[in-house]
N, CA, C and O atoms as a Tripos MOL2 file, in Angstrom:
@<TRIPOS>MOLECULE
protein
  252   251    63     0     0
PROTEIN
NO_CHARGES

@<TRIPOS>ATOM
      1 N          -6.8370   96.7690   19.6260 N.3       1 UNK1
      2 CA         -7.6930   95.6060   19.5540 C.3       1 UNK1
      3 C          -7.3620   94.6860   20.7270 C.2       1 UNK1
      4 O          -6.1980   94.3680   20.9710 O.2       1 UNK1
      5 N          -8.3670   94.2760   21.4270 N.am      2 UNK2
      6 CA         -8.1880   93.3900   22.5670 C.3       2 UNK2
      7 C          -8.4010   91.9470   22.1270 C.2       2 UNK2
      8 O          -9.4240   91.6170   21.5270 O.2       2 UNK2
      9 N          -7.4360   91.0970   22.4270 N.am      3 UNK3
     10 CA         -7.5630   89.6850   22.0840 C.3       3 UNK3
     11 C          -8.5470   89.0090   23.0270 C.2       3 UNK3
     12 O          -8.5770   89.2940   24.2240 O.2       3 UNK3
     13 N          -9.3540   88.1040   22.4680 N.am      4 UNK4
     14 CA        -10.3090   87.3470   23.2600 C.3       4 UNK4
     15 C         -10.3240   85.9040   22.7780 C.2       4 UNK4
     16 O         -10.0140   85.6140   21.6230 O.2       4 UNK4
     17 N         -10.6860   85.0170   23.6740 N.am      5 UNK5
     18 CA        -10.7820   83.6130   23.3290 C.3       5 UNK5
     19 C         -11.8780   83.4220   22.2750 C.2       5 UNK5
     20 O         -12.8990   84.1080   22.3120 O.2       5 UNK5
     21 N         -11.6730   82.5050   21.3490 N.am      6 UNK6
     22 CA        -12.5890   82.1490   20.2540 C.3       6 UNK6
     23 C         -12.6760   83.1990   19.1530 C.2       6 UNK6
     24 O         -13.5440   83.0940   18.2870 O.2       6 UNK6
     25 N         -11.8090   84.2030   19.1540 N.am      7 UNK7
     26 CA        -11.7660   85.1230   18.0230 C.3       7 UNK7
     27 C         -11.2200   84.3800   16.8110 C.2       7 UNK7
     28 O         -10.3600   83.5080   16.9390 O.2       7 UNK7
     29 N         -11.7290   84.7330   15.6330 N.am      8 UNK8
     30 CA        -11.2450   84.1300   14.3960 C.3       8 UNK8
     31 C         -10.6590   85.2280   13.5270 C.2       8 UNK8
     32 O         -11.3040   86.2420   13.2590 O.2       8 UNK8
     33 N          -9.4210   85.0070   13.0880 N.am      9 UNK9
     34 CA         -8.7140   85.9400   12.2340 C.3       9 UNK9
     35 C          -8.4780   85.2870   10.8880 C.2       9 UNK9
     36 O          -8.2470   84.0800   10.8200 O.2       9 UNK9
     37 N          -8.5310   86.0600    9.8160 N.am     10 UNK10
     38 CA         -8.2370   85.5520    8.4830 C.3      10 UNK10
     39 C          -6.9740   86.2320    7.9810 C.2      10 UNK10
     40 O          -6.8980   87.4570    7.8830 O.2      10 UNK10
     41 N          -5.9850   85.4050    7.6660 N.am     11 UNK11
     42 CA         -4.7270   85.9200    7.1350 C.3      11 UNK11
     43 C          -4.4090   85.1280    5.8790 C.2      11 UNK11
     44 O          -4.0910   83.9410    5.9460 O.2      11 UNK11
     45 N          -4.4950   85.7830    4.7490 N.am     12 UNK12
     46 CA         -4.2720   85.0930    3.4820 C.3      12 UNK12
     47 C          -5.3780   84.0670    3.2570 C.2      12 UNK12
     48 O          -6.5620   84.4050    3.2720 O.2      12 UNK12
     49 N          -4.9830   82.8140    3.0480 N.am     13 UNK13
     50 CA         -5.9580   81.7550    2.7930 C.3      13 UNK13
     51 C          -6.2720   80.9570    4.0520 C.2      13 UNK13
     52 O          -7.0800   80.0300    3.9910 O.2      13 UNK13
     53 N          -5.6560   81.2840    5.2010 N.am     14 UNK14
     54 CA         -5.8930   80.4880    6.4000 C.3      14 UNK14
     55 C          -6.6540   81.2750    7.4570 C.2      14 UNK14
     56 O          -6.6400   82.5050    7.4820 O.2      14 UNK14
     57 N          -7.3120   80.5290    8.3210 N.am     15 UNK15
     58 CA         -8.0510   81.0930    9.4410 C.3      15 UNK15
     59 C          -7.3150   80.7400   10.7200 C.2      15 UNK15
     60 O          -6.7700   79.6430   10.8470 O.2      15 UNK15
     61 N          -7.2980   81.6700   11.6690 N.am     16 UNK16
     62 CA         -6.6210   81.4620   12.9530 C.3      16 UNK16
     63 C          -7.6510   81.7070   14.0480 C.2      16 UNK16
     64 O          -8.2120   82.7970   14.1570 O.2      16 UNK16
     65 N          -7.8950   80.6680   14.8680 N.am     17 UNK17
     66 CA         -8.8550   80.7830   15.9780 C.3      17 UNK17
     67 C          -8.0910   80.6890   17.2980 C.2      17 UNK17
     68 O          -7.3080   79.7620   17.5090 O.2      17 UNK17
     69 N          -8.3280   81.6620   18.1880 N.am     18 UNK18
     70 CA         -7.7010   81.6410   19.5080 C.3      18 UNK18
     71 C          -8.4590   80.6370   20.3660 C.2      18 UNK18
     72 O          -9.6540   80.8020   20.6120 O.2      18 UNK18
     73 N          -7.7630   79.5950   20.8230 N.am     19 UNK19
     74 CA         -8.4160   78.5610   21.6300 C.3      19 UNK19
     75 C          -8.1960   78.7660   23.1280 C.2      19 UNK19
     76 O          -9.0570   78.4170   23.9350 O.2      19 UNK19
     77 N          -7.0440   79.3300   23.5000 N.am     20 UNK20
     78 CA         -6.7610   79.5840   24.9130 C.3      20 UNK20
     79 C          -5.9160   80.8390   24.9930 C.2      20 UNK20
     80 O          -4.9100   80.9770   24.2960 O.2      20 UNK20
     81 N          -6.3350   81.7460   25.8480 N.am     21 UNK21
     82 CA         -5.6340   83.0180   25.9920 C.3      21 UNK21
     83 C          -5.1970   83.1800   27.4400 C.2      21 UNK21
     84 O          -6.0280   83.1990   28.3490 O.2      21 UNK21
     85 N          -3.9030   83.2950   27.6490 N.am     22 UNK22
     86 CA         -3.3590   83.4970   28.9850 C.3      22 UNK22
     87 C          -2.5740   84.7950   29.0050 C.2      22 UNK22
     88 O          -2.4800   85.4930   27.9960 O.2      22 UNK22
     89 N          -2.0200   85.1060   30.1490 N.am     23 UNK23
     90 CA         -1.3250   86.3830   30.2870 C.3      23 UNK23
     91 C          -0.1230   86.4780   29.3570 C.2      23 UNK23
     92 O           0.0850   87.5160   28.7280 O.2      23 UNK23
     93 N           0.6720   85.4170   29.2570 N.am     24 UNK24
     94 CA          1.9090   85.4840   28.4880 C.3      24 UNK24
     95 C           1.9030   84.6530   27.2190 C.2      24 UNK24
     96 O           2.8020   84.8110   26.3930 O.2      24 UNK24
     97 N           0.9110   83.7590   27.0280 N.am     25 UNK25
     98 CA          0.9270   82.9370   25.8260 C.3      25 UNK25
     99 C          -0.4660   82.7300   25.2540 C.2      25 UNK25
    100 O          -1.4780   82.8830   25.9390 O.2      25 UNK25
    101 N          -0.4810   82.3800   23.9860 N.am     26 UNK26
    102 CA         -1.7300   82.1770   23.2580 C.3      26 UNK26
    103 C          -1.6770   80.8110   22.5840 C.2      26 UNK26
    104 O          -0.7120   80.4840   21.8940 O.2      26 UNK26
    105 N          -2.7250   80.0180   22.7930 N.am     27 UNK27
    106 CA         -2.8790   78.7610   22.0640 C.3      27 UNK27
    107 C          -3.8790   79.0300   20.9550 C.2      27 UNK27
    108 O          -4.9310   79.6250   21.1920 O.2      27 UNK27
    109 N          -3.5550   78.5970   19.7510 N.am     28 UNK28
    110 CA         -4.4230   78.8690   18.6180 C.3      28 UNK28
    111 C          -4.4410   77.6880   17.6680 C.2      28 UNK28
    112 O          -3.6060   76.7870   17.7500 O.2      28 UNK28
    113 N          -5.4090   77.7110   16.7650 N.am     29 UNK29
    114 CA         -5.5610   76.6480   15.7770 C.3      29 UNK29
    115 C          -5.6070   77.2930   14.4000 C.2      29 UNK29
    116 O          -6.3380   78.2590   14.1820 O.2      29 UNK29
    117 N          -4.8220   76.7520   13.4700 N.am     30 UNK30
    118 CA         -4.8590   77.2420   12.0960 C.3      30 UNK30
    119 C          -5.6930   76.2770   11.2690 C.2      30 UNK30
    120 O          -5.5510   75.0590   11.3810 O.2      30 UNK30
    121 N          -6.5680   76.8390   10.4350 N.am     31 UNK31
    122 CA         -7.4740   76.0310    9.6250 C.3      31 UNK31
    123 C          -7.5280   76.5820    8.2110 C.2      31 UNK31
    124 O          -7.4090   77.7890    8.0000 O.2      31 UNK31
    125 N          -7.7080   75.6970    7.2500 N.am     32 UNK32
    126 CA         -7.8800   76.1240    5.8690 C.3      32 UNK32
    127 C          -9.3590   76.3900    5.5730 C.2      32 UNK32
    128 O          -9.6840   77.1880    4.6950 O.2      32 UNK32
    129 N         -10.2550   75.7170    6.3110 N.am     33 UNK33
    130 CA        -11.6910   75.8460    6.0670 C.3      33 UNK33
    131 C         -12.4140   75.9000    7.4130 C.2      33 UNK33
    132 O         -12.2040   75.0390    8.2670 O.2      33 UNK33
    133 N         -13.2600   76.9050    7.6000 N.am     34 UNK34
    134 CA        -13.9730   77.0500    8.8700 C.3      34 UNK34
    135 C         -15.0860   76.0270    9.0490 C.2      34 UNK34
    136 O         -15.4420   75.7090   10.1840 O.2      34 UNK34
    137 N         -15.6410   75.5060    7.9690 N.am     35 UNK35
    138 CA        -16.7540   74.5770    8.1040 C.3      35 UNK35
    139 C         -16.3090   73.2080    8.5950 C.2      35 UNK35
    140 O         -17.0320   72.5710    9.3600 O.2      35 UNK35
    141 N         -15.1360   72.7390    8.1750 N.am     36 UNK36
    142 CA        -14.6600   71.4280    8.6200 C.3      36 UNK36
    143 C         -13.9620   71.5130    9.9720 C.2      36 UNK36
    144 O         -13.9170   70.5260   10.7060 O.2      36 UNK36
    145 N         -13.4230   72.6710   10.3070 N.am     37 UNK37
    146 CA        -12.7220   72.9260   11.5720 C.3      37 UNK37
    147 C         -11.5370   71.9950   11.7880 C.2      37 UNK37
    148 O         -11.1670   71.7290   12.9310 O.2      37 UNK37
    149 N         -10.9350   71.4960   10.7120 N.am     38 UNK38
    150 CA         -9.7470   70.6620   10.8100 C.3      38 UNK38
    151 C          -8.5180   71.5510   10.6750 C.2      38 UNK38
    152 O          -8.4540   72.4210    9.8060 O.2      38 UNK38
    153 N          -7.5420   71.3160   11.5510 N.am     39 UNK39
    154 CA         -6.3330   72.1140   11.4860 C.3      39 UNK39
    155 C          -5.3340   71.6870   12.5290 C.2      39 UNK39
    156 O          -5.4770   70.6370   13.1540 O.2      39 UNK39
    157 N          -4.3150   72.5130   12.7130 N.am     40 UNK40
    158 CA         -3.2370   72.2110   13.6490 C.3      40 UNK40
    159 C          -3.2680   73.1840   14.8240 C.2      40 UNK40
    160 O          -3.5840   74.3620   14.6620 O.2      40 UNK40
    161 N          -2.9340   72.6720   16.0080 N.am     41 UNK41
    162 CA         -2.8560   73.4950   17.2100 C.3      41 UNK41
    163 C          -1.4250   73.9910   17.3970 C.2      41 UNK41
    164 O          -0.4630   73.2720   17.1260 O.2      41 UNK41
    165 N          -1.3030   75.2300   17.8650 N.am     42 UNK42
    166 CA         -0.0050   75.8480   18.0970 C.3      42 UNK42
    167 C          -0.0720   76.6620   19.3850 C.2      42 UNK42
    168 O          -1.1520   77.0440   19.8340 O.2      42 UNK42
    169 N           1.1000   76.9250   19.9750 N.am     43 UNK43
    170 CA          1.2070   77.7870   21.1530 C.3      43 UNK43
    171 C           2.3690   78.7480   20.9170 C.2      43 UNK43
    172 O           3.4660   78.3340   20.5410 O.2      43 UNK43
    173 N           2.1130   80.0280   21.1430 N.am     44 UNK44
    174 CA          3.1410   81.0570   20.9870 C.3      44 UNK44
    175 C           3.0600   82.0410   22.1510 C.2      44 UNK44
    176 O           2.0030   82.1950   22.7610 O.2      44 UNK44
    177 N           4.1690   82.7040   22.4590 N.am     45 UNK45
    178 CA          4.0790   83.8320   23.3870 C.3      45 UNK45
    179 C           3.1750   84.9110   22.7760 C.2      45 UNK45
    180 O           3.0860   85.0390   21.5550 O.2      45 UNK45
    181 N           2.5260   85.6640   23.6170 N.am     46 UNK46
    182 CA          1.5550   86.6560   23.1450 C.3      46 UNK46
    183 C           2.1830   87.6510   22.1710 C.2      46 UNK46
    184 O           1.5420   88.0470   21.1970 O.2      46 UNK46
    185 N           3.4040   88.0540   22.4180 N.am     47 UNK47
    186 CA          4.0830   89.0160   21.5500 C.3      47 UNK47
    187 C           4.2770   88.4410   20.1450 C.2      47 UNK47
    188 O           4.0570   89.1350   19.1520 O.2      47 UNK47
    189 N           4.6850   87.1810   20.0630 N.am     48 UNK48
    190 CA          4.8650   86.5260   18.7600 C.3      48 UNK48
    191 C           3.5310   86.3390   18.0530 C.2      48 UNK48
    192 O           3.4520   86.4740   16.8320 O.2      48 UNK48
    193 N           2.4790   86.0290   18.8120 N.am     49 UNK49
    194 CA          1.1630   85.8610   18.2100 C.3      49 UNK49
    195 C           0.6750   87.1760   17.6050 C.2      49 UNK49
    196 O           0.0930   87.1830   16.5210 O.2      49 UNK49
    197 N           0.9070   88.2650   18.2900 N.am     50 UNK50
    198 CA          0.5020   89.5780   17.7650 C.3      50 UNK50
    199 C           1.2440   89.8880   16.4660 C.2      50 UNK50
    200 O           0.6740   90.4860   15.5530 O.2      50 UNK50
    201 N           2.5050   89.4860   16.3810 N.am     51 UNK51
    202 CA          3.2530   89.6560   15.1350 C.3      51 UNK51
    203 C           2.6770   88.7750   14.0390 C.2      51 UNK51
    204 O           2.6430   89.1720   12.8740 O.2      51 UNK51
    205 N           2.2250   87.5800   14.4040 N.am     52 UNK52
    206 CA          1.6480   86.6510   13.4390 C.3      52 UNK52
    207 C           0.3710   87.2170   12.8050 C.2      52 UNK52
    208 O           0.1750   87.1090   11.5950 O.2      52 UNK52
    209 N          -0.4840   87.8100   13.6160 N.am     53 UNK53
    210 CA         -1.7590   88.2910   13.0830 C.3      53 UNK53
    211 C          -1.6900   89.7200   12.5480 C.2      53 UNK53
    212 O          -2.7070   90.2780   12.1370 O.2      53 UNK53
    213 N          -0.5070   90.3080   12.5510 N.am     54 UNK54
    214 CA         -0.3650   91.6520   11.9990 C.3      54 UNK54
    215 C          -0.7560   91.6160   10.5190 C.2      54 UNK54
    216 O          -0.2130   90.8270    9.7460 O.2      54 UNK54
    217 N          -1.6750   92.4510   10.1430 N.am     55 UNK55
    218 CA         -2.1650   92.4720    8.7740 C.3      55 UNK55
    219 C          -3.3360   91.5430    8.5360 C.2      55 UNK55
    220 O          -3.9050   91.5320    7.4450 O.2      55 UNK55
    221 N          -3.7080   90.7580    9.5490 N.am     56 UNK56
    222 CA         -4.8550   89.8550    9.4140 C.3      56 UNK56
    223 C          -6.1430   90.6310    9.6860 C.2      56 UNK56
    224 O          -6.1230   91.7290   10.2420 O.2      56 UNK56
    225 N          -7.2570   90.0340    9.2810 N.am     57 UNK57
    226 CA         -8.5610   90.6750    9.4480 C.3      57 UNK57
    227 C          -9.3890   89.8760   10.4510 C.2      57 UNK57
    228 O          -9.5090   88.6580   10.3250 O.2      57 UNK57
    229 N          -9.9580   90.5530   11.4410 N.am     58 UNK58
    230 CA        -10.8020   89.9140   12.4430 C.3      58 UNK58
    231 C         -12.1760   89.6560   11.8340 C.2      58 UNK58
    232 O         -12.7990   90.5700   11.2960 O.2      58 UNK58
    233 N         -12.6490   88.4090   11.9170 N.am     59 UNK59
    234 CA        -13.9750   88.0670   11.4280 C.3      59 UNK59
    235 C         -14.9800   88.2610   12.5550 C.2      59 UNK59
    236 O         -14.7500   87.8290   13.6850 O.2      59 UNK59
    237 N         -16.0810   88.9060   12.2440 N.am     60 UNK60
    238 CA        -17.1240   89.1440   13.2390 C.3      60 UNK60
    239 C         -17.9220   87.8660   13.4660 C.2      60 UNK60
    240 O         -18.2230   87.1530   12.5080 O.2      60 UNK60
    241 N         -18.2730   87.5600   14.7270 N.am     61 UNK61
    242 CA        -19.0830   86.3580   14.9900 C.3      61 UNK61
    243 C         -20.4900   86.5330   14.4260 C.2      61 UNK61
    244 O         -21.0500   87.6290   14.4200 O.2      61 UNK61
    245 N         -21.0470   85.4050   13.9480 N.am     62 UNK62
    246 CA        -22.4070   85.4540   13.4100 C.3      62 UNK62
    247 C         -23.4010   85.4280   14.5640 C.2      62 UNK62
    248 O         -23.2310   84.6560   15.5080 O.2      62 UNK62
    249 N         -24.4400   86.2640   14.5000 N.am     63 UNK63
    250 CA        -25.4170   86.3020   15.6010 C.3      63 UNK63
    251 C         -26.2910   85.0710   15.6520 C.2      63 UNK63
    252 O         -27.1550   84.9630   16.5220 O.2      63 UNK63
@<TRIPOS>BOND
     1     1     2 1
     2     2     3 1
     3     3     4 2
     4     3     5 am
     5     5     6 1
     6     6     7 1
     7     7     8 2
     8     7     9 am
     9     9    10 1
    10    10    11 1
    11    11    12 2
    12    11    13 am
    13    13    14 1
    14    14    15 1
    15    15    16 2
    16    15    17 am
    17    17    18 1
    18    18    19 1
    19    19    20 2
    20    19    21 am
    21    21    22 1
    22    22    23 1
    23    23    24 2
    24    23    25 am
    25    25    26 1
    26    26    27 1
    27    27    28 2
    28    27    29 am
    29    29    30 1
    30    30    31 1
    31    31    32 2
    32    31    33 am
    33    33    34 1
    34    34    35 1
    35    35    36 2
    36    35    37 am
    37    37    38 1
    38    38    39 1
    39    39    40 2
    40    39    41 am
    41    41    42 1
    42    42    43 1
    43    43    44 2
    44    43    45 am
    45    45    46 1
    46    46    47 1
    47    47    48 2
    48    47    49 am
    49    49    50 1
    50    50    51 1
    51    51    52 2
    52    51    53 am
    53    53    54 1
    54    54    55 1
    55    55    56 2
    56    55    57 am
    57    57    58 1
    58    58    59 1
    59    59    60 2
    60    59    61 am
    61    61    62 1
    62    62    63 1
    63    63    64 2
    64    63    65 am
    65    65    66 1
    66    66    67 1
    67    67    68 2
    68    67    69 am
    69    69    70 1
    70    70    71 1
    71    71    72 2
    72    71    73 am
    73    73    74 1
    74    74    75 1
    75    75    76 2
    76    75    77 am
    77    77    78 1
    78    78    79 1
    79    79    80 2
    80    79    81 am
    81    81    82 1
    82    82    83 1
    83    83    84 2
    84    83    85 am
    85    85    86 1
    86    86    87 1
    87    87    88 2
    88    87    89 am
    89    89    90 1
    90    90    91 1
    91    91    92 2
    92    91    93 am
    93    93    94 1
    94    94    95 1
    95    95    96 2
    96    95    97 am
    97    97    98 1
    98    98    99 1
    99    99   100 2
   100    99   101 am
   101   101   102 1
   102   102   103 1
   103   103   104 2
   104   103   105 am
   105   105   106 1
   106   106   107 1
   107   107   108 2
   108   107   109 am
   109   109   110 1
   110   110   111 1
   111   111   112 2
   112   111   113 am
   113   113   114 1
   114   114   115 1
   115   115   116 2
   116   115   117 am
   117   117   118 1
   118   118   119 1
   119   119   120 2
   120   119   121 am
   121   121   122 1
   122   122   123 1
   123   123   124 2
   124   123   125 am
   125   125   126 1
   126   126   127 1
   127   127   128 2
   128   127   129 am
   129   129   130 1
   130   130   131 1
   131   131   132 2
   132   131   133 am
   133   133   134 1
   134   134   135 1
   135   135   136 2
   136   135   137 am
   137   137   138 1
   138   138   139 1
   139   139   140 2
   140   139   141 am
   141   141   142 1
   142   142   143 1
   143   143   144 2
   144   143   145 am
   145   145   146 1
   146   146   147 1
   147   147   148 2
   148   147   149 am
   149   149   150 1
   150   150   151 1
   151   151   152 2
   152   151   153 am
   153   153   154 1
   154   154   155 1
   155   155   156 2
   156   155   157 am
   157   157   158 1
   158   158   159 1
   159   159   160 2
   160   159   161 am
   161   161   162 1
   162   162   163 1
   163   163   164 2
   164   163   165 am
   165   165   166 1
   166   166   167 1
   167   167   168 2
   168   167   169 am
   169   169   170 1
   170   170   171 1
   171   171   172 2
   172   171   173 am
   173   173   174 1
   174   174   175 1
   175   175   176 2
   176   175   177 am
   177   177   178 1
   178   178   179 1
   179   179   180 2
   180   179   181 am
   181   181   182 1
   182   182   183 1
   183   183   184 2
   184   183   185 am
   185   185   186 1
   186   186   187 1
   187   187   188 2
   188   187   189 am
   189   189   190 1
   190   190   191 1
   191   191   192 2
   192   191   193 am
   193   193   194 1
   194   194   195 1
   195   195   196 2
   196   195   197 am
   197   197   198 1
   198   198   199 1
   199   199   200 2
   200   199   201 am
   201   201   202 1
   202   202   203 1
   203   203   204 2
   204   203   205 am
   205   205   206 1
   206   206   207 1
   207   207   208 2
   208   207   209 am
   209   209   210 1
   210   210   211 1
   211   211   212 2
   212   211   213 am
   213   213   214 1
   214   214   215 1
   215   215   216 2
   216   215   217 am
   217   217   218 1
   218   218   219 1
   219   219   220 2
   220   219   221 am
   221   221   222 1
   222   222   223 1
   223   223   224 2
   224   223   225 am
   225   225   226 1
   226   226   227 1
   227   227   228 2
   228   227   229 am
   229   229   230 1
   230   230   231 1
   231   231   232 2
   232   231   233 am
   233   233   234 1
   234   234   235 1
   235   235   236 2
   236   235   237 am
   237   237   238 1
   238   238   239 1
   239   239   240 2
   240   239   241 am
   241   241   242 1
   242   242   243 1
   243   243   244 2
   244   243   245 am
   245   245   246 1
   246   246   247 1
   247   247   248 2
   248   247   249 am
   249   249   250 1
   250   250   251 1
   251   251   252 2
@<TRIPOS>SUBSTRUCTURE
     1 UNK1         2 RESIDUE 1 A UNK
     2 UNK2         6 RESIDUE 1 A UNK
     3 UNK3        10 RESIDUE 1 A UNK
     4 UNK4        14 RESIDUE 1 A UNK
     5 UNK5        18 RESIDUE 1 A UNK
     6 UNK6        22 RESIDUE 1 A UNK
     7 UNK7        26 RESIDUE 1 A UNK
     8 UNK8        30 RESIDUE 1 A UNK
     9 UNK9        34 RESIDUE 1 A UNK
    10 UNK10       38 RESIDUE 1 A UNK
    11 UNK11       42 RESIDUE 1 A UNK
    12 UNK12       46 RESIDUE 1 A UNK
    13 UNK13       50 RESIDUE 1 A UNK
    14 UNK14       54 RESIDUE 1 A UNK
    15 UNK15       58 RESIDUE 1 A UNK
    16 UNK16       62 RESIDUE 1 A UNK
    17 UNK17       66 RESIDUE 1 A UNK
    18 UNK18       70 RESIDUE 1 A UNK
    19 UNK19       74 RESIDUE 1 A UNK
    20 UNK20       78 RESIDUE 1 A UNK
    21 UNK21       82 RESIDUE 1 A UNK
    22 UNK22       86 RESIDUE 1 A UNK
    23 UNK23       90 RESIDUE 1 A UNK
    24 UNK24       94 RESIDUE 1 A UNK
    25 UNK25       98 RESIDUE 1 A UNK
    26 UNK26      102 RESIDUE 1 A UNK
    27 UNK27      106 RESIDUE 1 A UNK
    28 UNK28      110 RESIDUE 1 A UNK
    29 UNK29      114 RESIDUE 1 A UNK
    30 UNK30      118 RESIDUE 1 A UNK
    31 UNK31      122 RESIDUE 1 A UNK
    32 UNK32      126 RESIDUE 1 A UNK
    33 UNK33      130 RESIDUE 1 A UNK
    34 UNK34      134 RESIDUE 1 A UNK
    35 UNK35      138 RESIDUE 1 A UNK
    36 UNK36      142 RESIDUE 1 A UNK
    37 UNK37      146 RESIDUE 1 A UNK
    38 UNK38      150 RESIDUE 1 A UNK
    39 UNK39      154 RESIDUE 1 A UNK
    40 UNK40      158 RESIDUE 1 A UNK
    41 UNK41      162 RESIDUE 1 A UNK
    42 UNK42      166 RESIDUE 1 A UNK
    43 UNK43      170 RESIDUE 1 A UNK
    44 UNK44      174 RESIDUE 1 A UNK
    45 UNK45      178 RESIDUE 1 A UNK
    46 UNK46      182 RESIDUE 1 A UNK
    47 UNK47      186 RESIDUE 1 A UNK
    48 UNK48      190 RESIDUE 1 A UNK
    49 UNK49      194 RESIDUE 1 A UNK
    50 UNK50      198 RESIDUE 1 A UNK
    51 UNK51      202 RESIDUE 1 A UNK
    52 UNK52      206 RESIDUE 1 A UNK
    53 UNK53      210 RESIDUE 1 A UNK
    54 UNK54      214 RESIDUE 1 A UNK
    55 UNK55      218 RESIDUE 1 A UNK
    56 UNK56      222 RESIDUE 1 A UNK
    57 UNK57      226 RESIDUE 1 A UNK
    58 UNK58      230 RESIDUE 1 A UNK
    59 UNK59      234 RESIDUE 1 A UNK
    60 UNK60      238 RESIDUE 1 A UNK
    61 UNK61      242 RESIDUE 1 A UNK
    62 UNK62      246 RESIDUE 1 A UNK
    63 UNK63      250 RESIDUE 1 A UNK
C-alpha cells in the first residue's frame, strides 16, 4: 500500500488523516468524528507511522 496525502484510515474508534507526507516523516491528524474534523495534529517518522496504522482500514474517498 502506498501512502498518500489526505488518505483516511480507521483504527478502532478513531480516524487518522495524513496531512503532510515527506520522505522521512508523516504529519497526521487523529479525529473521533469525520464530520466535525476536530482532532489533534501529530508528527511521526514514517516507520513509526506505518506501525501505528498496522491493522487499520483505509477508507475509500467518496466520488
